[in-house]
N, CA, C, O and the ligand as a Tripos MOL2 file, in Angstrom:
@<TRIPOS>MOLECULE
protein
  297   295    75     0     0
PROTEIN
NO_CHARGES

@<TRIPOS>ATOM
      1 N          11.4700   17.5740    8.3780 N.3       1 MET1
      2 CA         10.4400   16.6040    7.9870 C.3       1 MET1
      3 C          10.5980   15.3330    8.8150 C.2       1 MET1
      4 O          11.6940   14.7890    8.9510 O.2       1 MET1
      5 N           9.4890   14.8820    9.3550 N.am      2 GLU2
      6 CA          9.4840   13.6740   10.1780 C.3       2 GLU2
      7 C           8.9340   12.5170    9.3630 C.2       2 GLU2
      8 O           7.9090   12.6410    8.6930 O.2       2 GLU2
      9 N           9.6440   11.3730    9.4300 N.am      3 LEU3
     10 CA          9.2080   10.2230    8.6450 C.3       3 LEU3
     11 C           8.3620    9.2640    9.4710 C.2       3 LEU3
     12 O           8.6080    9.0490   10.6570 O.2       3 LEU3
     13 N           7.3630    8.6970    8.8140 N.am      4 THR4
     14 CA          6.5780    7.6120    9.3810 C.3       4 THR4
     15 C           6.8610    6.3710    8.5470 C.2       4 THR4
     16 O           6.8300    6.4220    7.3170 O.2       4 THR4
     17 N           7.1380    5.2480    9.2230 N.am      5 TYR5
     18 CA          7.3570    3.9990    8.5040 C.3       5 TYR5
     19 C           6.0510    3.2130    8.5200 C.2       5 TYR5
     20 O           5.6110    2.7000    9.5490 O.2       5 TYR5
     21 N           5.4520    3.1420    7.3340 N.am      6 VAL6
     22 CA          4.1630    2.4820    7.1950 C.3       6 VAL6
     23 C           4.4020    1.0500    6.7230 C.2       6 VAL6
     24 O           5.1220    0.8220    5.7510 O.2       6 VAL6
     25 N           3.7930    0.0870    7.4160 N.am      7 SER7
     26 CA          3.9630   -1.3010    6.9980 C.3       7 SER7
     27 C           2.5990   -1.9630    6.8070 C.2       7 SER7
     28 O           1.6220   -1.6300    7.4780 O.2       7 SER7
     29 N           2.5670   -2.9160    5.8640 N.am      8 ALA8
     30 CA          1.3530   -3.6870    5.6080 C.3       8 ALA8
     31 C           1.7520   -5.1500    5.4790 C.2       8 ALA8
     32 O           2.7720   -5.4730    4.8700 O.2       8 ALA8
     33 N           0.9360   -6.0370    6.0600 N.am      9 THR9
     34 CA          1.2040   -7.4670    6.0200 C.3       9 THR9
     35 C           0.3430   -8.1150    4.9510 C.2       9 THR9
     36 O          -0.8740   -7.9280    4.9180 O.2       9 THR9
     37 N           0.9900   -8.8850    4.0710 N.am     10 CYS10
     38 CA          0.2740   -9.5410    2.9830 C.3      10 CYS10
     39 C          -0.7000  -10.5800    3.5410 C.2      10 CYS10
     40 O          -0.3270  -11.4210    4.3590 O.2      10 CYS10
     41 N          -1.9600  -10.5080    3.0820 N.am     11 SER11
     42 CA         -2.9790  -11.4580    3.5330 C.3      11 SER11
     43 C          -2.7730  -12.8330    2.9050 C.2      11 SER11
     44 O          -3.3440  -13.8230    3.3610 O.2      11 SER11
     45 N          -1.9550  -12.8880    1.8550 N.am     12 GLY12
     46 CA         -1.7300  -14.1530    1.1810 C.3      12 GLY12
     47 C          -0.5740  -14.9440    1.7680 C.2      12 GLY12
     48 O          -0.7340  -16.1230    2.0840 O.2      12 GLY12
     49 N           0.5900  -14.3170    1.9210 N.am     13 CYS13
     50 CA          1.8020  -15.0460    2.3170 C.3      13 CYS13
     51 C           2.4330  -14.5210    3.6040 C.2      13 CYS13
     52 O           3.3920  -15.1170    4.0960 O.2      13 CYS13
     53 N           1.9220  -13.4180    4.1660 N.am     14 GLY14
     54 CA          2.4550  -12.9120    5.4180 C.3      14 GLY14
     55 C           3.6660  -12.0060    5.2940 C.2      14 GLY14
     56 O           4.2120  -11.5590    6.3020 O.2      14 GLY14
     57 N           4.0960  -11.7290    4.0570 N.am     15 THR15
     58 CA          5.2060  -10.8090    3.8410 C.3      15 THR15
     59 C           4.8480   -9.4140    4.3670 C.2      15 THR15
     60 O           3.7350   -8.9310    4.1580 O.2      15 THR15
     61 N           5.8010   -8.7760    5.0490 N.am     16 VAL16
     62 CA          5.5870   -7.4130    5.5270 C.3      16 VAL16
     63 C           6.3660   -6.4520    4.6440 C.2      16 VAL16
     64 O           7.5900   -6.5480    4.5520 O.2      16 VAL16
     65 N           5.6760   -5.5340    4.0000 N.am     17 ASP17
     66 CA          6.3110   -4.5130    3.1790 C.3      17 ASP17
     67 C           6.1950   -3.1710    3.8760 C.2      17 ASP17
     68 O           5.1920   -2.8740    4.5250 O.2      17 ASP17
     69 N           7.2550   -2.3540    3.7280 N.am     18 LYS18
     70 CA          7.2940   -1.0590    4.4100 C.3      18 LYS18
     71 C           7.5900    0.0580    3.4240 C.2      18 LYS18
     72 O           8.3130   -0.1250    2.4450 O.2      18 LYS18
     73 N           7.0120    1.2200    3.7080 N.am     19 VAL19
     74 CA          7.2940    2.4180    2.9310 C.3      19 VAL19
     75 C           7.4950    3.5710    3.9130 C.2      19 VAL19
     76 O           6.7160    3.7300    4.8530 O.2      19 VAL19
     77 N           8.5350    4.3720    3.6960 N.am     20 ALA20
     78 CA          8.7730    5.5510    4.5260 C.3      20 ALA20
     79 C           8.1240    6.7610    3.8570 C.2      20 ALA20
     80 O           8.3740    7.0500    2.6870 O.2      20 ALA20
     81 N           7.2880    7.4610    4.6220 N.am     21 VAL21
     82 CA          6.6180    8.6490    4.0860 C.3      21 VAL21
     83 C           6.7120    9.7960    5.0880 C.2      21 VAL21
     84 O           6.9630    9.5850    6.2750 O.2      21 VAL21
     85 N           6.5090   11.0000    4.5920 N.am     22 ASP22
     86 CA          6.4400   12.1800    5.4450 C.3      22 ASP22
     87 C           5.2110   12.0320    6.3670 C.2      22 ASP22
     88 O           4.1100   11.7350    5.9040 O.2      22 ASP22
     89 N           5.4190   12.2430    7.6570 N.am     23 SER23
     90 CA          4.3240   12.0740    8.6210 C.3      23 SER23
     91 C           3.1170   12.9490    8.2760 C.2      23 SER23
     92 O           1.9720   12.5320    8.4560 O.2      23 SER23
     93 N           3.3740   14.1530    7.7840 N.am     24 ALA24
     94 CA          2.2690   15.0590    7.4390 C.3      24 ALA24
     95 C           1.4580   14.4810    6.2750 C.2      24 ALA24
     96 O           0.2320   14.5880    6.2450 O.2      24 ALA24
     97 N           2.1660   13.8640    5.3120 N.am     25 ASP25
     98 CA          1.4690   13.2440    4.1740 C.3      25 ASP25
     99 C           0.6180   12.0660    4.6420 C.2      25 ASP25
    100 O          -0.5110   11.8720    4.1920 O.2      25 ASP25
    101 N           1.1940   11.2840    5.5590 N.am     26 TRP26
    102 CA          0.4540   10.1300    6.0840 C.3      26 TRP26
    103 C          -0.8300   10.5820    6.7880 C.2      26 TRP26
    104 O          -1.8800    9.9560    6.6430 O.2      26 TRP26
    105 N          -0.7330   11.6770    7.5540 N.am     27 GLU27
    106 CA         -1.9100   12.2270    8.2410 C.3      27 GLU27
    107 C          -2.9940   12.6240    7.2360 C.2      27 GLU27
    108 O          -4.1840   12.3960    7.4570 O.2      27 GLU27
    109 N          -2.5550   13.2210    6.1320 N.am     28 ARG28
    110 CA         -3.5160   13.6310    5.0910 C.3      28 ARG28
    111 C          -4.2130   12.4070    4.5210 C.2      28 ARG28
    112 O          -5.4250   12.4130    4.3040 O.2      28 ARG28
    113 N          -3.4340   11.3550    4.2800 N.am     29 PHE29
    114 CA         -3.9890   10.1370    3.6840 C.3      29 PHE29
    115 C          -4.9830    9.4760    4.6380 C.2      29 PHE29
    116 O          -6.0700    9.0650    4.2310 O.2      29 PHE29
    117 N          -4.5970    9.3800    5.9160 N.am     30 ILE30
    118 CA         -5.4880    8.8090    6.9250 C.3      30 ILE30
    119 C          -6.7810    9.6290    7.0150 C.2      30 ILE30
    120 O          -7.8560    9.0890    7.2770 O.2      30 ILE30
    121 N          -6.6570   10.9250    6.7950 N.am     31 GLY31
    122 CA         -7.8080   11.8120    6.8510 C.3      31 GLY31
    123 C          -8.7480   11.6730    5.6740 C.2      31 GLY31
    124 O          -9.8170   12.2830    5.6540 O.2      31 GLY31
    125 N          -8.3500   10.8530    4.6650 N.am     32 GLY32
    126 CA         -9.2650   10.5870    3.5660 C.3      32 GLY32
    127 C          -8.8100   11.0860    2.2010 C.2      32 GLY32
    128 O          -9.5250   10.9300    1.2110 O.2      32 GLY32
    129 N          -7.6100   11.6930    2.1450 N.am     33 GLU33
    130 CA         -7.0910   12.1750    0.8570 C.3      33 GLU33
    131 C          -6.7800   10.9910   -0.0580 C.2      33 GLU33
    132 O          -6.3820    9.9270    0.4160 O.2      33 GLU33
    133 N          -6.9600   11.1730   -1.3690 N.am     34 LEU34
    134 CA         -6.6530   10.1160   -2.3260 C.3      34 LEU34
    135 C          -5.1460    9.8960   -2.4090 C.2      34 LEU34
    136 O          -4.3600   10.8420   -2.3720 O.2      34 LEU34
    137 N          -4.7580    8.6090   -2.5250 N.am     35 VAL35
    138 CA         -3.3380    8.2680   -2.5220 C.3      35 VAL35
    139 C          -2.5810    8.9680   -3.6450 C.2      35 VAL35
    140 O          -1.4530    9.4160   -3.4410 O.2      35 VAL35
    141 N          -3.1850    9.0680   -4.8260 N.am     36 GLN36
    142 CA         -2.4700    9.6730   -5.9590 C.3      36 GLN36
    143 C          -2.3250   11.1900   -5.8280 C.2      36 GLN36
    144 O          -1.5050   11.8090   -6.5050 O.2      36 GLN36
    145 N          -3.1420   11.7780   -4.9360 N.am     37 ARG37
    146 CA         -3.0140   13.2180   -4.7030 C.3      37 ARG37
    147 C          -1.9460   13.4930   -3.6500 C.2      37 ARG37
    148 O          -1.2460   14.5030   -3.7170 O.2      37 ARG37
    149 N          -1.8220   12.5860   -2.6730 N.am     38 VAL38
    150 CA         -0.8160   12.7770   -1.6220 C.3      38 VAL38
    151 C           0.5760   12.4270   -2.1440 C.2      38 VAL38
    152 O           1.5460   13.1360   -1.8790 O.2      38 VAL38
    153 N           0.6610   11.3050   -2.9040 N.am     39 TRP39
    154 CA          1.9610   10.8400   -3.4090 C.3      39 TRP39
    155 C           1.8960   10.5910   -4.9150 C.2      39 TRP39
    156 O           1.8840    9.4390   -5.3470 O.2      39 TRP39
    157 N           1.8550   11.6500   -5.7130 N.am     40 PRO40
    158 CA          1.7450   11.4550   -7.1730 C.3      40 PRO40
    159 C           2.9530   10.7510   -7.7840 C.2      40 PRO40
    160 O           2.8520   10.2060   -8.8830 O.2      40 PRO40
    161 N           4.0890   10.7520   -7.0960 N.am     41 HIS41
    162 CA          5.3020   10.1900   -7.6940 C.3      41 HIS41
    163 C           5.6840    8.8170   -7.1350 C.2      41 HIS41
    164 O           6.6950    8.2460   -7.5430 O.2      41 HIS41
    165 N           4.9020    8.2950   -6.2250 N.am     42 LYS42
    166 CA          5.2300    6.9710   -5.7040 C.3      42 LYS42
    167 C           4.8540    5.9020   -6.7240 C.2      42 LYS42
    168 O           3.9860    6.1160   -7.5690 O.2      42 LYS42
    169 N           5.5190    4.7460   -6.6360 N.am     43 THR43
    170 CA          5.2150    3.6430   -7.5460 C.3      43 THR43
    171 C           3.9050    2.9730   -7.1270 C.2      43 THR43
    172 O           3.4200    3.1660   -6.0120 O.2      43 THR43
    173 N           3.3460    2.1830   -8.0440 N.am     44 ASP44
    174 CA          2.1070    1.4740   -7.7350 C.3      44 ASP44
    175 C           2.2960    0.5460   -6.5380 C.2      44 ASP44
    176 O           1.4120    0.4350   -5.6890 O.2      44 ASP44
    177 N           3.4600   -0.1250   -6.4710 N.am     45 ASP45
    178 CA          3.7170   -1.0490   -5.3730 C.3      45 ASP45
    179 C           3.7260   -0.3170   -4.0300 C.2      45 ASP45
    180 O           3.1730   -0.7970   -3.0410 O.2      45 ASP45
    181 N           4.3690    0.8590   -4.0170 N.am     46 GLU46
    182 CA          4.4110    1.6440   -2.7710 C.3      46 GLU46
    183 C           3.0090    2.1090   -2.3770 C.2      46 GLU46
    184 O           2.6540    2.1090   -1.1990 O.2      46 GLU46
    185 N           2.2210    2.5030   -3.3690 N.am     47 ARG47
    186 CA          0.8530    2.9580   -3.0790 C.3      47 ARG47
    187 C           0.0140    1.8140   -2.5150 C.2      47 ARG47
    188 O          -0.8060    2.0190   -1.6200 O.2      47 ARG47
    189 N           0.2260    0.6030   -3.0450 N.am     48 GLU48
    190 CA         -0.5310   -0.5480   -2.5450 C.3      48 GLU48
    191 C          -0.2480   -0.7820   -1.0550 C.2      48 GLU48
    192 O          -1.1570   -1.1110   -0.2930 O.2      48 GLU48
    193 N           1.0200   -0.6120   -0.6450 N.am     49 VAL49
    194 CA          1.3810   -0.7680    0.7730 C.3      49 VAL49
    195 C           0.6420    0.2750    1.6120 C.2      49 VAL49
    196 O           0.0840   -0.0450    2.6620 O.2      49 VAL49
    197 N           0.6430    1.5150    1.1450 N.am     50 LEU50
    198 CA          0.0080    2.6010    1.8870 C.3      50 LEU50
    199 C          -1.5050    2.3950    1.9830 C.2      50 LEU50
    200 O          -2.0990    2.6050    3.0400 O.2      50 LEU50
    201 N          -2.1220    1.9840    0.8740 N.am     51 ILE51
    202 CA         -3.5640    1.7210    0.8550 C.3      51 ILE51
    203 C          -3.8820    0.5350    1.7680 C.2      51 ILE51
    204 O          -4.8620    0.5510    2.5130 O.2      51 ILE51
    205 N          -3.0230   -0.5050    1.6920 N.am     52 GLY52
    206 CA         -3.2300   -1.6930    2.5150 C.3      52 GLY52
    207 C          -3.1140   -1.3900    3.9950 C.2      52 GLY52
    208 O          -3.8700   -1.9230    4.8080 O.2      52 GLY52
    209 N          -2.1610   -0.5270    4.3450 N.am     53 ALA53
    210 CA         -1.9790   -0.1640    5.7540 C.3      53 ALA53
    211 C          -3.2000    0.5820    6.2760 C.2      53 ALA53
    212 O          -3.5740    0.4260    7.4390 O.2      53 ALA53
    213 N          -3.8190    1.3860    5.4300 N.am     54 ARG54
    214 CA         -5.0000    2.1490    5.8540 C.3      54 ARG54
    215 C          -6.2320    1.2530    5.9480 C.2      54 ARG54
    216 O          -7.0180    1.3690    6.8870 O.2      54 ARG54
    217 N          -6.3980    0.3610    4.9730 N.am     55 SER55
    218 CA         -7.6180   -0.4490    4.9080 C.3      55 SER55
    219 C          -7.5160   -1.7300    5.7330 C.2      55 SER55
    220 O          -8.5320   -2.3090    6.1150 O.2      55 SER55
    221 N          -6.2580   -2.1790    6.0110 N.am     56 GLY56
    222 CA         -6.0820   -3.4190    6.7540 C.3      56 GLY56
    223 C          -6.0750   -4.6520    5.8700 C.2      56 GLY56
    224 O          -5.9400   -5.7690    6.3680 O.2      56 GLY56
    225 N          -6.2190   -4.4640    4.5550 N.am     57 LEU57
    226 CA         -6.1810   -5.5900    3.6230 C.3      57 LEU57
    227 C          -5.0980   -5.3290    2.5780 C.2      57 LEU57
    228 O          -5.1710   -4.3550    1.8280 O.2      57 LEU57
    229 N          -4.0880   -6.2090    2.5360 N.am     58 TYR58
    230 CA         -2.9620   -5.9850    1.6390 C.3      58 TYR58
    231 C          -2.4810   -7.2800    1.0120 C.2      58 TYR58
    232 O          -2.3840   -8.3110    1.6770 O.2      58 TYR58
    233 N          -2.1850   -7.2150   -0.2680 N.am     59 TYR59
    234 CA         -1.5390   -8.3380   -0.9590 C.3      59 TYR59
    235 C          -0.2500   -7.8290   -1.5880 C.2      59 TYR59
    236 O          -0.2470   -6.8090   -2.2770 O.2      59 TYR59
    237 N           0.8560   -8.5520   -1.3480 N.am     60 CYS60
    238 CA          2.1380   -8.1730   -1.9390 C.3      60 CYS60
    239 C           2.0580   -8.3620   -3.4580 C.2      60 CYS60
    240 O           1.1430   -9.0240   -3.9480 O.2      60 CYS60
    241 N           3.0180   -7.7810   -4.2180 N.am     61 PRO61
    242 CA          2.9540   -7.8650   -5.6880 C.3      61 PRO61
    243 C           2.8890   -9.3020   -6.2020 C.2      61 PRO61
    244 O           2.2250   -9.5660   -7.2050 O.2      61 PRO61
    245 N           3.5670  -10.2320   -5.5310 N.am     62 ILE62
    246 CA          3.5770  -11.6280   -5.9920 C.3      62 ILE62
    247 C           2.1860  -12.2430   -5.8370 C.2      62 ILE62
    248 O           1.6710  -12.8600   -6.7690 O.2      62 ILE62
    249 N           1.5800  -12.0740   -4.6580 N.am     63 CYS63
    250 CA          0.2380  -12.6140   -4.4400 C.3      63 CYS63
    251 C          -0.7900  -11.8840   -5.3010 C.2      63 CYS63
    252 O          -1.7570  -12.4850   -5.7700 O.2      63 CYS63
    253 N          -0.5750  -10.5900   -5.5020 N.am     64 TRP64
    254 CA         -1.4800   -9.8050   -6.3360 C.3      64 TRP64
    255 C          -1.4980  -10.3860   -7.7510 C.2      64 TRP64
    256 O          -2.5600  -10.5180   -8.3610 O.2      64 TRP64
    257 N          -0.3220  -10.7290   -8.2640 N.am     65 ASP65
    258 CA         -0.2300  -11.3360   -9.5930 C.3      65 ASP65
    259 C          -0.9800  -12.6550   -9.6280 C.2      65 ASP65
    260 O          -1.6590  -12.9560  -10.6100 O.2      65 ASP65
    261 N          -0.8640  -13.4490   -8.5640 N.am     66 ASP66
    262 CA         -1.5650  -14.7290   -8.4950 C.3      66 ASP66
    263 C          -3.0790  -14.5220   -8.5450 C.2      66 ASP66
    264 O          -3.7820  -15.2220   -9.2730 O.2      66 ASP66
    265 N          -3.5750  -13.5570   -7.7680 N.am     67 LEU67
    266 CA         -5.0090  -13.2800   -7.7390 C.3      67 LEU67
    267 C          -5.4980  -12.8460   -9.1140 C.2      67 LEU67
    268 O          -6.5550  -13.2680   -9.5830 O.2      67 LEU67
    269 N          -4.7050  -11.9990   -9.7400 N.am     68 PHE68
    270 CA         -5.0700  -11.4670  -11.0460 C.3      68 PHE68
    271 C          -5.0840  -12.5850  -12.0870 C.2      68 PHE68
    272 O          -5.9610  -12.6250  -12.9500 O.2      68 PHE68
    273 N          -4.1200  -13.4820  -12.0030 N.am     69 ALA69
    274 CA         -4.0350  -14.5940  -12.9470 C.3      69 ALA69
    275 C          -5.2590  -15.4990  -12.8070 C.2      69 ALA69
    276 O          -5.7980  -15.9850  -13.8010 O.2      69 ALA69
    277 N          -5.6970  -15.7220  -11.5490 N.am     70 GLU70
    278 CA         -6.8690  -16.5640  -11.3370 C.3      70 GLU70
    279 C          -8.1180  -15.9210  -11.9240 C.2      70 GLU70
    280 O          -8.9710  -16.5990  -12.4960 O.2      70 GLU70
    281 N          -8.2130  -14.6020  -11.7740 N.am     71 GLU71
    282 CA         -9.3770  -13.9170  -12.3260 C.3      71 GLU71
    283 C          -9.4260  -14.0310  -13.8390 C.2      71 GLU71
    284 O         -10.4940  -14.2130  -14.4240 O.2      71 GLU71
    285 N          -8.2540  -13.9210  -14.4740 N.am     72 ASN72
    286 CA         -8.1950  -14.0350  -15.9250 C.3      72 ASN72
    287 C          -8.5520  -15.4350  -16.3890 C.2      72 ASN72
    288 O          -9.1020  -15.6280  -17.4740 O.2      72 ASN72
    289 N          -8.2320  -16.3930  -15.5590 N.am     73 PHE73
    290 CA         -8.4250  -17.7910  -15.9290 C.3      73 PHE73
    291 C          -9.9160  -18.1350  -16.0030 C.2      73 PHE73
    292 O         -10.3180  -19.0030  -16.7780 O.2      73 PHE73
    293 N         -10.7240  -17.4570  -15.2030 N.am     74 GLU74
    294 CA        -12.1460  -17.8080  -15.1390 C.3      74 GLU74
    295 C         -12.9180  -17.3330  -16.3670 C.2      74 GLU74
    296 O         -14.1260  -17.5530  -16.4600 O.2      74 GLU74
    297 ZN          2.0680  -12.2070   -0.5230 Zn       75 ZN75
@<TRIPOS>BOND
     1     1     2 1
     2     2     3 1
     3     3     4 2
     4     3     5 am
     5     5     6 1
     6     6     7 1
     7     7     8 2
     8     7     9 am
     9     9    10 1
    10    10    11 1
    11    11    12 2
    12    11    13 am
    13    13    14 1
    14    14    15 1
    15    15    16 2
    16    15    17 am
    17    17    18 1
    18    18    19 1
    19    19    20 2
    20    19    21 am
    21    21    22 1
    22    22    23 1
    23    23    24 2
    24    23    25 am
    25    25    26 1
    26    26    27 1
    27    27    28 2
    28    27    29 am
    29    29    30 1
    30    30    31 1
    31    31    32 2
    32    31    33 am
    33    33    34 1
    34    34    35 1
    35    35    36 2
    36    35    37 am
    37    37    38 1
    38    38    39 1
    39    39    40 2
    40    39    41 am
    41    41    42 1
    42    42    43 1
    43    43    44 2
    44    43    45 am
    45    45    46 1
    46    46    47 1
    47    47    48 2
    48    47    49 am
    49    49    50 1
    50    50    51 1
    51    51    52 2
    52    51    53 am
    53    53    54 1
    54    54    55 1
    55    55    56 2
    56    55    57 am
    57    57    58 1
    58    58    59 1
    59    59    60 2
    60    59    61 am
    61    61    62 1
    62    62    63 1
    63    63    64 2
    64    63    65 am
    65    65    66 1
    66    66    67 1
    67    67    68 2
    68    67    69 am
    69    69    70 1
    70    70    71 1
    71    71    72 2
    72    71    73 am
    73    73    74 1
    74    74    75 1
    75    75    76 2
    76    75    77 am
    77    77    78 1
    78    78    79 1
    79    79    80 2
    80    79    81 am
    81    81    82 1
    82    82    83 1
    83    83    84 2
    84    83    85 am
    85    85    86 1
    86    86    87 1
    87    87    88 2
    88    87    89 am
    89    89    90 1
    90    90    91 1
    91    91    92 2
    92    91    93 am
    93    93    94 1
    94    94    95 1
    95    95    96 2
    96    95    97 am
    97    97    98 1
    98    98    99 1
    99    99   100 2
   100    99   101 am
   101   101   102 1
   102   102   103 1
   103   103   104 2
   104   103   105 am
   105   105   106 1
   106   106   107 1
   107   107   108 2
   108   107   109 am
   109   109   110 1
   110   110   111 1
   111   111   112 2
   112   111   113 am
   113   113   114 1
   114   114   115 1
   115   115   116 2
   116   115   117 am
   117   117   118 1
   118   118   119 1
   119   119   120 2
   120   119   121 am
   121   121   122 1
   122   122   123 1
   123   123   124 2
   124   123   125 am
   125   125   126 1
   126   126   127 1
   127   127   128 2
   128   127   129 am
   129   129   130 1
   130   130   131 1
   131   131   132 2
   132   131   133 am
   133   133   134 1
   134   134   135 1
   135   135   136 2
   136   135   137 am
   137   137   138 1
   138   138   139 1
   139   139   140 2
   140   139   141 am
   141   141   142 1
   142   142   143 1
   143   143   144 2
   144   143   145 am
   145   145   146 1
   146   146   147 1
   147   147   148 2
   148   147   149 am
   149   149   150 1
   150   150   151 1
   151   151   152 2
   152   151   153 am
   153   153   154 1
   154   154   155 1
   155   155   156 2
   156   155   157 am
   157   157   158 1
   158   158   159 1
   159   159   160 2
   160   159   161 am
   161   161   162 1
   162   162   163 1
   163   163   164 2
   164   163   165 am
   165   165   166 1
   166   166   167 1
   167   167   168 2
   168   167   169 am
   169   169   170 1
   170   170   171 1
   171   171   172 2
   172   171   173 am
   173   173   174 1
   174   174   175 1
   175   175   176 2
   176   175   177 am
   177   177   178 1
   178   178   179 1
   179   179   180 2
   180   179   181 am
   181   181   182 1
   182   182   183 1
   183   183   184 2
   184   183   185 am
   185   185   186 1
   186   186   187 1
   187   187   188 2
   188   187   189 am
   189   189   190 1
   190   190   191 1
   191   191   192 2
   192   191   193 am
   193   193   194 1
   194   194   195 1
   195   195   196 2
   196   195   197 am
   197   197   198 1
   198   198   199 1
   199   199   200 2
   200   199   201 am
   201   201   202 1
   202   202   203 1
   203   203   204 2
   204   203   205 am
   205   205   206 1
   206   206   207 1
   207   207   208 2
   208   207   209 am
   209   209   210 1
   210   210   211 1
   211   211   212 2
   212   211   213 am
   213   213   214 1
   214   214   215 1
   215   215   216 2
   216   215   217 am
   217   217   218 1
   218   218   219 1
   219   219   220 2
   220   219   221 am
   221   221   222 1
   222   222   223 1
   223   223   224 2
   224   223   225 am
   225   225   226 1
   226   226   227 1
   227   227   228 2
   228   227   229 am
   229   229   230 1
   230   230   231 1
   231   231   232 2
   232   231   233 am
   233   233   234 1
   234   234   235 1
   235   235   236 2
   236   235   237 am
   237   237   238 1
   238   238   239 1
   239   239   240 2
   240   239   241 am
   241   241   242 1
   242   242   243 1
   243   243   244 2
   244   243   245 am
   245   245   246 1
   246   246   247 1
   247   247   248 2
   248   247   249 am
   249   249   250 1
   250   250   251 1
   251   251   252 2
   252   251   253 am
   253   253   254 1
   254   254   255 1
   255   255   256 2
   256   255   257 am
   257   257   258 1
   258   258   259 1
   259   259   260 2
   260   259   261 am
   261   261   262 1
   262   262   263 1
   263   263   264 2
   264   263   265 am
   265   265   266 1
   266   266   267 1
   267   267   268 2
   268   267   269 am
   269   269   270 1
   270   270   271 1
   271   271   272 2
   272   271   273 am
   273   273   274 1
   274   274   275 1
   275   275   276 2
   276   275   277 am
   277   277   278 1
   278   278   279 1
   279   279   280 2
   280   279   281 am
   281   281   282 1
   282   282   283 1
   283   283   284 2
   284   283   285 am
   285   285   286 1
   286   286   287 1
   287   287   288 2
   288   287   289 am
   289   289   290 1
   290   290   291 1
   291   291   292 2
   292   291   293 am
   293   293   294 1
   294   294   295 1
   295   295   296 2
@<TRIPOS>SUBSTRUCTURE
     1 MET1         2 RESIDUE 1 A MET
     2 GLU2         6 RESIDUE 1 A GLU
     3 LEU3        10 RESIDUE 1 A LEU
     4 THR4        14 RESIDUE 1 A THR
     5 TYR5        18 RESIDUE 1 A TYR
     6 VAL6        22 RESIDUE 1 A VAL
     7 SER7        26 RESIDUE 1 A SER
     8 ALA8        30 RESIDUE 1 A ALA
     9 THR9        34 RESIDUE 1 A THR
    10 CYS10       38 RESIDUE 1 A CYS
    11 SER11       42 RESIDUE 1 A SER
    12 GLY12       46 RESIDUE 1 A GLY
    13 CYS13       50 RESIDUE 1 A CYS
    14 GLY14       54 RESIDUE 1 A GLY
    15 THR15       58 RESIDUE 1 A THR
    16 VAL16       62 RESIDUE 1 A VAL
    17 ASP17       66 RESIDUE 1 A ASP
    18 LYS18       70 RESIDUE 1 A LYS
    19 VAL19       74 RESIDUE 1 A VAL
    20 ALA20       78 RESIDUE 1 A ALA
    21 VAL21       82 RESIDUE 1 A VAL
    22 ASP22       86 RESIDUE 1 A ASP
    23 SER23       90 RESIDUE 1 A SER
    24 ALA24       94 RESIDUE 1 A ALA
    25 ASP25       98 RESIDUE 1 A ASP
    26 TRP26      102 RESIDUE 1 A TRP
    27 GLU27      106 RESIDUE 1 A GLU
    28 ARG28      110 RESIDUE 1 A ARG
    29 PHE29      114 RESIDUE 1 A PHE
    30 ILE30      118 RESIDUE 1 A ILE
    31 GLY31      122 RESIDUE 1 A GLY
    32 GLY32      126 RESIDUE 1 A GLY
    33 GLU33      130 RESIDUE 1 A GLU
    34 LEU34      134 RESIDUE 1 A LEU
    35 VAL35      138 RESIDUE 1 A VAL
    36 GLN36      142 RESIDUE 1 A GLN
    37 ARG37      146 RESIDUE 1 A ARG
    38 VAL38      150 RESIDUE 1 A VAL
    39 TRP39      154 RESIDUE 1 A TRP
    40 PRO40      158 RESIDUE 1 A PRO
    41 HIS41      162 RESIDUE 1 A HIS
    42 LYS42      166 RESIDUE 1 A LYS
    43 THR43      170 RESIDUE 1 A THR
    44 ASP44      174 RESIDUE 1 A ASP
    45 ASP45      178 RESIDUE 1 A ASP
    46 GLU46      182 RESIDUE 1 A GLU
    47 ARG47      186 RESIDUE 1 A ARG
    48 GLU48      190 RESIDUE 1 A GLU
    49 VAL49      194 RESIDUE 1 A VAL
    50 LEU50      198 RESIDUE 1 A LEU
    51 ILE51      202 RESIDUE 1 A ILE
    52 GLY52      206 RESIDUE 1 A GLY
    53 ALA53      210 RESIDUE 1 A ALA
    54 ARG54      214 RESIDUE 1 A ARG
    55 SER55      218 RESIDUE 1 A SER
    56 GLY56      222 RESIDUE 1 A GLY
    57 LEU57      226 RESIDUE 1 A LEU
    58 TYR58      230 RESIDUE 1 A TYR
    59 TYR59      234 RESIDUE 1 A TYR
    60 CYS60      238 RESIDUE 1 A CYS
    61 PRO61      242 RESIDUE 1 A PRO
    62 ILE62      246 RESIDUE 1 A ILE
    63 CYS63      250 RESIDUE 1 A CYS
    64 TRP64      254 RESIDUE 1 A TRP
    65 ASP65      258 RESIDUE 1 A ASP
    66 ASP66      262 RESIDUE 1 A ASP
    67 LEU67      266 RESIDUE 1 A LEU
    68 PHE68      270 RESIDUE 1 A PHE
    69 ALA69      274 RESIDUE 1 A ALA
    70 GLU70      278 RESIDUE 1 A GLU
    71 GLU71      282 RESIDUE 1 A GLU
    72 ASN72      286 RESIDUE 1 A ASN
    73 PHE73      290 RESIDUE 1 A PHE
    74 GLU74      294 RESIDUE 1 A GLU
    75 ZN75       297 GROUP 0 **** ****
């Protein structure tokens, strides 16, 4: 099994988070497979990195909490 190191940069604070995944799984995800079908056992935080790396828009858990708190406040 060959590993791919997927990284995403937080749009809020610039933190870079990385997740190591099987290259074949990453190919499936890039091809359009749903994240929960490719990696049913990964944590939500890890999935956010993978989704962010694919879409180009990522917020780390700390910034994500801030965004969510602001939404609740309104
Ligand atoms: Zn951040």
